[in-house]
N, CA, C and O of each residue as an XYZ file, in Angstrom:
304
protein
N      -5.559   -107.973    107.020
C      -5.040   -106.896    106.566
C      -3.843   -106.302    106.142
O      -2.681   -106.512    106.490
N      -4.455   -105.321    105.120
C      -2.292   -105.518    104.497
C      -1.709   -104.168    104.505
O      -1.585   -103.617    103.412
N      -1.215   -103.361    105.888
C      -1.096   -102.062    106.688
C      -1.614   -101.397    107.326
O      -2.668   -101.983    107.571
N      -1.614   -100.383    107.879
C      -2.768    -99.899    109.326
C      -3.726    -99.354    108.600
O      -3.156    -98.715    107.716
N      -5.218    -99.226    108.456
C      -6.160    -98.602    108.831
C      -5.568    -96.867    107.935
O      -4.569    -96.290    108.365
N      -6.413    -96.269    106.676
C      -6.016    -95.452    107.122
C      -7.446    -94.231    106.956
O      -8.240    -94.343    106.021
N      -7.590    -92.997    108.127
C      -8.305    -92.649    108.331
C      -9.126    -91.369    107.043
O      -8.378    -90.635    106.396
N     -10.318    -91.312    106.900
C     -10.780    -91.082    105.506
C     -11.703    -90.088    105.465
O     -11.830    -89.252    104.570
N     -12.472    -90.221    106.655
C     -13.120    -88.915    106.875
C     -13.563    -88.904    108.205
O     -12.599    -89.546    108.621
N     -14.336    -88.672    109.377
C     -14.993    -88.436    110.231
C     -15.266    -89.417    111.028
O     -16.386    -89.163    111.470
N     -14.816    -90.602    111.566
C     -15.909    -91.763    111.574
C     -16.133    -92.480    111.006
O     -17.163    -93.154    111.009
N     -15.093    -92.565    110.243
C     -14.249    -93.746    108.461
C     -13.425    -94.298    108.677
O     -12.460    -93.651    109.084
N     -13.240    -96.052    108.530
C     -11.614    -95.725    108.450
C     -11.752    -96.762    107.437
O     -12.620    -97.617    107.261
N     -10.833    -96.515    106.902
C     -10.530    -97.394    104.576
C      -9.200    -98.302    105.299
O      -8.353    -98.056    106.157
N      -9.578    -99.588    104.350
C      -8.608   -100.536    105.151
C      -9.097   -101.835    103.753
O     -10.203   -102.247    103.403
N      -7.315   -102.241    103.131
C      -7.095   -102.621    101.824
C      -7.107   -104.447    102.511
O      -6.426   -104.828    103.463
N      -7.707   -104.980    102.005
C      -7.178   -106.467    102.792
C      -6.660   -106.687    101.393
O      -6.548   -105.916    100.440
N      -6.289   -108.363    101.596
C      -6.048   -109.180    101.247
C      -6.769   -109.862     99.745
O      -7.991   -109.979     99.840
N      -6.286   -110.231     98.650
C      -6.809   -110.230     97.340
C      -8.158   -111.698     97.648
O      -7.851   -112.620     98.403
N      -8.847   -111.685     97.305
C      -9.660   -112.775     97.467
C      -9.642   -114.037     96.196
O      -9.737   -113.665     95.026
N      -9.540   -115.244     96.457
C      -9.767   -116.326     95.934
C      -9.644   -116.618     94.882
O     -10.562   -117.437     94.868
N      -9.117   -116.659     93.547
C     -10.000   -116.799     92.169
C     -10.276   -118.174     91.493
O      -9.828   -118.911     92.371
N     -10.595   -118.772     90.785
C     -11.280   -120.504     90.527
C     -10.501   -121.244     91.328
O     -10.906   -121.966     92.239
N      -9.075   -121.027     90.909
C      -8.090   -122.090     92.195
C      -7.546   -121.151     92.889
O      -7.515   -119.991     92.478
N      -7.135   -121.455     93.828
C      -7.324   -120.349     95.165
C      -5.438   -120.877     94.936
O      -4.823   -120.287     95.824
N      -4.946   -121.304     94.512
C      -3.670   -121.564     94.413
C      -3.082   -120.259     93.114
O      -1.884   -120.097     92.884
N      -3.753   -119.772     92.684
C      -3.360   -119.004     91.164
C      -3.588   -117.701     92.118
O      -3.768   -117.431     93.305
N      -3.454   -116.989     90.697
C      -3.976   -115.273     90.910
C      -5.374   -115.044     91.762
O      -6.275   -115.850     91.996
N      -5.210   -113.436     92.203
C      -6.364   -113.121     92.969
C      -7.304   -112.579     91.933
O      -7.001   -111.432     91.602
N      -8.655   -113.210     91.154
C      -9.690   -112.208     90.886
C      -9.882   -110.833     90.943
O      -9.915   -109.967     90.069
N     -10.069   -110.798     92.816
C     -10.910   -108.999     92.707
C     -10.131   -108.366     94.341
O     -10.077   -108.956     95.420
N      -9.976   -107.952     94.231
C      -9.284   -106.504     95.825
C     -10.554   -106.658     96.063
O     -11.435   -106.838     95.222
N     -10.729   -106.551     97.853
C     -11.565   -106.166     98.722
C     -10.744   -105.782     99.272
O      -9.628   -106.119     99.669
N     -11.785   -104.513     99.290
C     -11.605   -102.753     99.872
C     -12.864   -102.537    101.121
O     -14.052   -102.405    100.827
N     -12.424   -102.532    102.306
C     -12.818   -102.415    103.468
C     -13.264   -100.861    104.191
O     -12.273   -100.166    104.416
N     -13.952   -100.533    104.394
C     -14.661    -99.082    104.912
C     -15.553    -99.583    106.074
O     -16.547   -100.306    106.136
N     -14.603    -98.737    107.201
C     -15.332    -99.035    108.320
C     -15.356    -98.148    109.187
O     -14.365    -97.609    109.679
N     -17.042    -97.822    109.564
C     -17.350    -97.061    110.036
C     -17.521    -97.011    111.380
O     -17.553    -98.118    111.919
N     -17.673    -95.811    112.277
C     -17.556    -95.909    114.545
C     -19.454    -96.249    114.104
O     -19.974    -97.339    114.342
N     -20.229    -95.051    113.442
C     -21.383    -95.561    113.682
C     -22.156    -96.538    111.853
O     -22.070    -96.276    110.653
N     -22.585    -97.250    112.379
C     -23.253    -97.856    111.154
C     -22.007    -98.965    111.111
O     -20.928    -98.977    111.703
N     -22.918   -100.364    109.676
C     -21.887   -101.695    109.075
C     -21.200   -100.823    108.425
O     -21.484    -99.824    107.764
N     -19.746   -101.641    108.867
C     -18.739   -101.501    108.237
C     -18.939   -102.127    106.197
O     -19.865   -102.917    106.014
N     -18.444   -101.894    105.458
C     -18.649   -102.339    103.647
C     -16.950   -102.910    103.513
O     -15.948   -102.842    104.226
N     -17.227   -103.373    102.445
C     -16.783   -104.317    101.561
C     -17.156   -104.082    100.441
O     -18.350   -103.996    100.157
N     -15.841   -103.878     99.279
C     -15.678   -103.269     98.399
C     -15.105   -104.391     97.814
O     -14.291   -104.946     98.552
N     -15.334   -105.113     96.278
C     -15.258   -105.904     95.579
C     -14.556   -105.328     93.941
O     -15.412   -104.809     93.225
N     -13.436   -105.373     93.468
C     -12.727   -104.335     92.804
C     -11.865   -105.887     91.905
O     -11.300   -106.817     92.482
N     -12.021   -105.722     90.544
C     -10.974   -106.112     89.598
C     -10.028   -105.870     89.648
O      -9.684   -104.735     89.318
N      -8.494   -107.427     90.375
C      -8.145   -107.101     90.760
C      -6.977   -106.585     89.230
O      -6.094   -105.761     89.465
N      -7.052   -106.884     88.481
C      -6.192   -106.507     87.502
C      -6.609   -105.417     86.449
O      -5.965   -105.178     85.428
N      -7.879   -104.726     86.862
C      -9.354   -104.156     86.173
C      -8.248   -103.120     85.697
O      -7.113   -103.178     86.170
N      -8.608   -102.159     84.737
C      -8.395   -101.216     84.518
C      -9.117   -100.161     85.017
O     -10.072   -100.544     85.693
N      -9.008    -98.980     84.928
C      -9.333    -97.331     85.872
C     -11.272    -97.949     85.389
O     -12.111    -98.579     86.032
N     -11.267    -97.433     84.180
C     -12.836    -97.834     83.804
C     -13.435    -98.878     84.261
O     -14.610    -98.886     84.626
N     -12.471   -100.096     84.281
C     -12.806   -101.530     84.706
C     -13.296   -101.802     86.744
O     -14.060   -102.642     87.218
N     -12.693   -100.999     87.279
C     -12.783   -100.734     88.864
C     -13.661   -100.050     88.874
O     -14.500   -100.445     89.683
N     -14.037    -98.855     88.189
C     -15.505    -97.785     87.987
C     -16.776    -98.357     88.191
O     -17.690    -98.262     89.010
N     -16.383    -99.309     86.629
C     -17.945   -100.331     86.106
C     -18.289   -101.555     87.075
O     -19.461   -101.794     87.369
N     -17.421   -102.184     87.474
C     -17.208   -103.557     87.721
C     -16.875   -103.681     89.321
O     -15.820   -104.033     89.849
N     -17.833   -103.370     89.788
C     -17.609   -103.810     91.476
C     -18.648   -103.583     92.086
O     -19.717   -103.170     91.638
N     -18.238   -103.964     93.604
C     -19.670   -105.057     94.273
C     -19.855   -104.731     95.822
O     -19.304   -105.475     96.633
N     -20.688   -103.533     96.308
C     -20.278   -103.164     98.316
C     -21.141   -104.079     98.724
O     -22.151   -104.126     98.021
N     -21.109   -104.751     99.522
C     -22.074   -105.769    100.563
C     -21.084   -105.299    102.304
O     -19.891   -105.328    102.606
N     -22.324   -104.918    103.043
C     -22.362   -105.647    104.300
C     -20.967   -106.252    104.498
O     -20.483   -106.914    103.580
N     -20.178   -106.035    105.832
C     -19.137   -106.321    105.492
C     -19.109   -108.163    106.374
O     -18.433   -109.121    105.996
N     -20.016   -108.121    107.501
C     -20.584   -109.477    108.001
C     -21.220   -110.098    106.906
O     -21.756   -111.088    107.403
N     -21.476   -110.079    105.651
C     -22.032   -111.063    105.267
C     -20.899   -111.735    104.064
O     -21.250   -112.626    103.292
N     -19.350   -111.072    104.066
C     -18.383   -111.827    103.988
C     -18.012   -113.017    104.355
O     -17.943   -113.010    105.584
N     -17.658   -114.334    103.810
C     -17.131   -115.277    104.464
C     -16.108   -115.575    103.781
O     -16.153   -115.376    102.567
N     -14.843   -116.167    104.423
C     -13.843   -116.525    104.150
C     -14.010   -118.368    103.061
O     -13.928   -119.496    103.548
N     -14.181   -118.101    101.987
C     -14.147   -119.253    100.786
C     -13.471   -120.905    101.623
O     -14.102   -121.960    101.667
N     -12.208   -120.694    102.138
C     -12.342   -122.380    102.973
C     -12.896   -122.872    104.009
O     -12.800   -123.964    104.570
N     -13.844   -121.385    104.319
C     -14.449   -122.268    105.701
C     -15.761   -122.532    105.207
O     -16.247   -123.505    105.784
N     -16.830   -121.812    103.993
C     -17.654   -122.110    103.292
C     -18.033   -124.202    102.762
O     -18.880   -125.095    102.754
N     -16.720   -123.863    102.450
C     -15.934   -125.489    100.843
C     -16.266   -126.586    101.566
O     -16.039   -127.711    101.120
């Protein structure tokens, strides 16, 4: 994770983690992963386009439970 977590609400911590792999692991990242940690409930991870405009990031995102996110190198 990059930098310390930032408190956003009571019971919520927001982390920004490293960009995800693109088609070429050595190439640029296609998405950024943003993690929100909850004191009660499942932590969540939202993927947004790495180089997207504000509009693209607002319209092209995916949020999942953090436990569903796996390291690509581990599953290849």
